[in-house]
One Martini backbone bead per residue (centre of mass of N, CA, C, O) as a GRO file, in nm:
protein
  117
    1MET     BB    1  10.905  14.245  18.177
    2ALA     BB    2  10.678  14.068  18.363
    3PHE     BB    3  10.371  13.899  18.300
    4SER     BB    4  10.082  13.804  18.432
    5SER     BB    5   9.830  13.617  18.431
    6LEU     BB    6   9.501  13.615  18.503
    7GLU     BB    7   9.501  13.338  18.649
    8ASP     BB    8   9.720  13.417  18.872
    9THR     BB    9   9.542  13.678  19.001
   10GLN     BB   10   9.312  13.524  19.087
   11LYS     BB   11   9.082  13.443  19.297
   12PRO     BB   12   8.941  13.222  19.458
   13PRO     BB   13   8.661  13.080  19.476
   14SER     BB   14   8.383  13.125  19.643
   15LYS     BB   15   8.158  13.032  19.858
   16VAL     BB   16   7.837  12.917  19.793
   17THR     BB   17   7.533  12.992  19.937
   18ALA     BB   18   7.241  12.908  20.020
   19PRO     BB   19   6.950  13.014  20.072
   20VAL     BB   20   6.759  13.090  20.336
   21GLU     BB   21   6.483  12.937  20.467
   22ILE     BB   22   6.174  13.083  20.557
   23HIS     BB   23   5.942  13.037  20.832
   24CYS     BB   24   5.618  13.039  20.954
   25VAL     BB   25   5.537  13.030  21.306
   26LYS     BB   26   5.314  12.912  21.559
   27CYS     BB   27   5.250  12.933  21.877
   28GLU     BB   28   5.107  12.691  22.095
   29SER     BB   29   5.066  12.894  22.335
   30CYS     BB   30   5.025  13.222  22.237
   31GLY     BB   31   5.030  13.275  21.895
   32PHE     BB   32   5.287  13.364  21.803
   33THR     BB   33   5.474  13.487  21.523
   34GLU     BB   34   5.753  13.343  21.344
   35GLU     BB   35   6.067  13.370  21.184
   36CYS     BB   36   6.230  13.069  21.059
   37THR     BB   37   6.426  12.817  21.039
   38PHE     BB   38   6.406  12.487  20.990
   39SER     BB   39   6.627  12.398  21.194
   40TYR     BB   40   6.509  12.552  21.437
   41ILE     BB   41   6.235  12.420  21.444
   42LEU     BB   42   6.339  12.134  21.496
   43ARG     BB   43   6.486  12.193  21.766
   44VAL     BB   44   6.239  12.287  21.923
   45ARG     BB   45   6.062  12.033  21.879
   46GLU     BB   46   6.261  11.838  22.012
   47ARG     BB   47   6.256  11.983  22.300
   48TYR     BB   48   5.904  12.011  22.278
   49GLN     BB   49   5.739  11.753  22.187
   50GLY     BB   50   5.672  11.881  21.881
   51ARG     BB   51   5.654  12.170  21.967
   52TRP     BB   52   5.589  12.507  21.899
   53ILE     BB   53   5.785  12.775  22.044
   54CYS     BB   54   5.863  13.066  22.141
   55GLY     BB   55   6.104  13.253  22.292
   56LEU     BB   56   5.928  13.353  22.529
   57CYS     BB   57   5.821  13.068  22.611
   58ILE     BB   58   6.087  12.937  22.666
   59GLU     BB   59   6.154  13.118  22.908
   60ALA     BB   60   5.897  13.049  23.071
   61VAL     BB   61   5.956  12.747  23.100
   62LYS     BB   62   6.221  12.774  23.250
   63ASP     BB   63   6.097  12.932  23.487
   64GLU     BB   64   5.892  12.721  23.574
   65ALA     BB   65   6.105  12.506  23.653
   66LEU     BB   66   6.256  12.686  23.868
   67ARG     BB   67   5.995  12.764  24.053
   68SER     BB   68   5.956  12.495  24.138
   69ASP     BB   69   5.945  12.301  24.424
   70MET     BB   70   5.978  12.076  24.220
   71LEU     BB   71   6.087  11.851  24.007
   72ILE     BB   72   6.050  11.917  23.659
   73SER     BB   73   5.971  11.884  23.351
   74THR     BB   74   5.955  12.028  23.051
   75GLU     BB   75   5.672  11.926  22.988
   76GLU     BB   76   5.537  12.034  23.247
   77ALA     BB   77   5.615  12.330  23.206
   78LEU     BB   78   5.469  12.358  22.936
   79ASP     BB   79   5.184  12.285  23.033
   80ARG     BB   80   5.163  12.518  23.235
   81HIS     BB   81   5.202  12.748  23.031
   82ILE     BB   82   4.964  12.681  22.848
   83ARG     BB   83   4.748  12.716  23.066
   84PHE     BB   84   4.809  13.010  23.122
   85CYS     BB   85   4.750  13.116  22.835
   86ASP     BB   86   4.460  13.015  22.822
   87LYS     BB   87   4.356  13.184  23.060
   88PHE     BB   88   4.434  13.458  22.950
   89LYS     BB   89   4.259  13.442  22.692
   90ALA     BB   90   3.983  13.392  22.844
   91LEU     BB   91   4.007  13.670  23.036
   92SER     BB   92   4.051  13.854  22.805
   93PRO     BB   93   3.923  14.163  22.663
   94PHE     BB   94   4.086  14.120  22.423
   95ASP     BB   95   4.207  14.046  22.146
   96GLU     BB   96   4.275  13.715  22.060
   97THR     BB   97   4.535  13.796  21.870
   98GLU     BB   98   4.678  13.909  22.099
   99HIS     BB   99   4.957  13.939  22.263
  100PRO     BB  100   5.032  13.912  22.592
  101ILE     BB  101   5.259  14.126  22.599
  102SER     BB  102   5.096  14.356  22.473
  103ALA     BB  103   4.872  14.359  22.684
  104MET     BB  104   5.055  14.419  22.928
  105GLY     BB  105   5.164  14.689  22.822
  106ARG     BB  106   4.887  14.830  22.811
  107ILE     BB  107   4.821  14.802  23.109
  108LEU     BB  108   5.065  14.955  23.215
  109ARG     BB  109   5.018  15.223  23.070
  110ARG     BB  110   4.738  15.274  23.191
  111SER     BB  111   4.833  15.275  23.493
  112LEU     BB  112   5.039  15.516  23.456
  113ASP     BB  113   4.810  15.727  23.342
  114SER     BB  114   4.660  15.710  23.592
  115PRO     BB  115   4.529  15.856  23.850
  116ARG     BB  116   4.601  15.930  24.176
  117HIS     BB  117   4.433  15.912  24.511
   0.00000   0.00000   0.00000
């Protein structure tokens, strides 16, 4: 009976990947903070003229560009969205650190809970 050596039966070494480094970044539009990889942060900043914006604001900027009556650039759509967020923060009676989506959810819940006349 033949025995194989330990070296013959071992699996090849697996590739070891370096741990992914996570960074906290604050959205320049709404102020929301996200944890992201450095490469993702760079891609977003490259797409949005060096500005970091969160995933929700990215979608809002896309929507802003689509809703416009005329063709506008991503930069113009981003500027419009930032102005909207700034107005919202200025008019909001809520805590200034609260995210606009959270505030809107609270307003909606309050309106659903209020009695109808």
